[in-house]
N, C-alpha and C positions, 0 to 999 in steps of 0.2 A: 419524798426523796427519789431522785432518778436512779434507776438501777444501771450500773455500768455494764453488767453482763449482757444486757439487751441493746445497748446503744451502738450506733454506727461508729462513734468515736473509738469505742473499745475495739471493735473489729479492725479499724484502721491501725490502731496501736499494735494489735497482735500481728497484723500483716507487716508492719514496719519492723517489729522485733524479729519475725521470721526472716525477712529479707536481710536484716543486719547480721544474723547468724551466718548467712551465706555471703561471706565477705568478698568474694571475687566478682568483678564485673563480668559481663558477657565476653568482652574481649580478653580479659585475663584468664577466664575459664577456657576459652578457645585455645589460647596460647599454651595453657597447661596441658590440655588434652593432646594438642599437636606435639608438644615436647615429649610427653610420656610415650605416645605411640611411636614417634620417630626414634627415640632412644631405645625403646624396647625392641623394635624391629632390628635396629643395628646390633644390639646385644645378642639377639637370637640368631642373627646371621653369623656373627662372630662365633657363637657357640657351635653352630652347625659346621662351620669351617674347622674349628678346633677338633671336633670329633671326626671329621673327614680326614684330617691330618693324622690323628691317632690311629684310625683304622688303616690308613695307607701303610703304616709300619707294623701294627699289632693284629691285623685281621686274622692271621692264621695261628694265633697263640691262644692260650687259655683265657686271656683277657678280651679277646675279640668279641665273644657273645655279650659280655658285660658292657663293653663300650658300645656295641651295636644297639643294645636296648636303650641306653641313655641317648644315643644319637637319634633313634627313632622318635623319642619324645621331643627332642630338640627340633626335629623336622616338623612335628605337629605345632610346636610353639611358633616357629617361623611362619608356617602357613597361616596360623591365626592372625599374626600381625600383618602379614601380606594381604590378608582379607580386610583388616581394619583400616589400612592405609587409604584405599580408595573409598571405602564406606564413609570415612571421616574427612576425606579430601585433605589428607596430610601429605606433605612433601617428604619423600624419603631422604635420608642423609646423603650428602654428596660423597661421603667417605666409603660407600659400598665397595669400590674396587680395593681400597686399602684394607677393609675388613676381610675381604676374600683372601688376600695374600697373607696378611698378618695372622689371621686366625688359623689358616692351614699351617703356616710356618711354626706357630706356637704349638699346635697339636702334634705335628710330626717331630719337631725338635724335642719336646718333652717325652714323646714316645720312644725316641732313640735312646733315652736314658733307661728304658725298660718300663715294665708295668708300673713300678713305683713312681717313676717320673710322670707318666701319664696320669696316674691317680692323684699325685700331688697337685698337678695342674688342675685337674677336675675339682678337687676339694677346695683349692684356693679360689678359683674362678667362681665356683658355685656359692662359696661363702660370701663373696662380694655381691653376687647377684641377688642372693636372698635378702641381704641388708638393703640393697637398692630397691627391690620390690616392696619390702616393708616400709621404706620411706615413702614410696608412691602410694601405698595403701593408706598411710596416715594422712598424706596430702589430700587424697580424694575424700576421705572420711571427714576431714576438717572442713572441706568445702561444702559438699552436699551428697551424702551417701545414697540418697534415693535417686538423684539425677545420674549418679555414676554407678548404679548397681550392676549393670552389665559389665562394664570395664573392671569393676572391683572383683566380680566373680571370676573373670578371666585371669586377672593378675594373681589372685589368691590361689587358683588352681595351678598355674604355672609356677608360682613361688613354692608351693608344696612339692611339686615334682623336682624343682631345682634343689630343694633341701634333701630330697631322697638321693639325688646325684652326689651331693656333698657327703652324705653318710656312706654311700657306696664307695666313694673314693677313700674314705677313712677305713672302711671295712676291708679294703683291698690294698692295704700297705702304703697309703699315701705318706704316712709319717716315717716310713723306712727309707725314703729317698736319700741318697748320699750326696 
């Protein structure tokens, strides 16, 4: 009897099974990576501008150093995606000018409500961002975790820092906003 473990047919079957598990075509995978990097870059730009707006109002208050620490991390996140855009030949969002204005206005506007307003904004935005990054992590894992290991590592690190920002907002009276 012929052993399947040593046959070429079996190797071909295994190869087919492995390729079936990676359900995205090359084009679909490219579109997914483009979308993830484009959206994450836009989101980190928005976050950078939100913290800039908050700092414009609360810089010289007791909240200033707390906001500055989170903003410094957001600047690193933004720099990471600004590096990934050309590395992956991704077209940035056309909404960059809108994100600049809207993000700053949201940050300054909520900061005008005081520390609680700024922290409520932070907690709400970061909560949505953490869920967004979790969705992307699941999407990348379902496709091919090995192929996406670098991007997964980046997104997980940033997601964890965004979760810290959410917790910081809650620890600093986000739920006391009136």
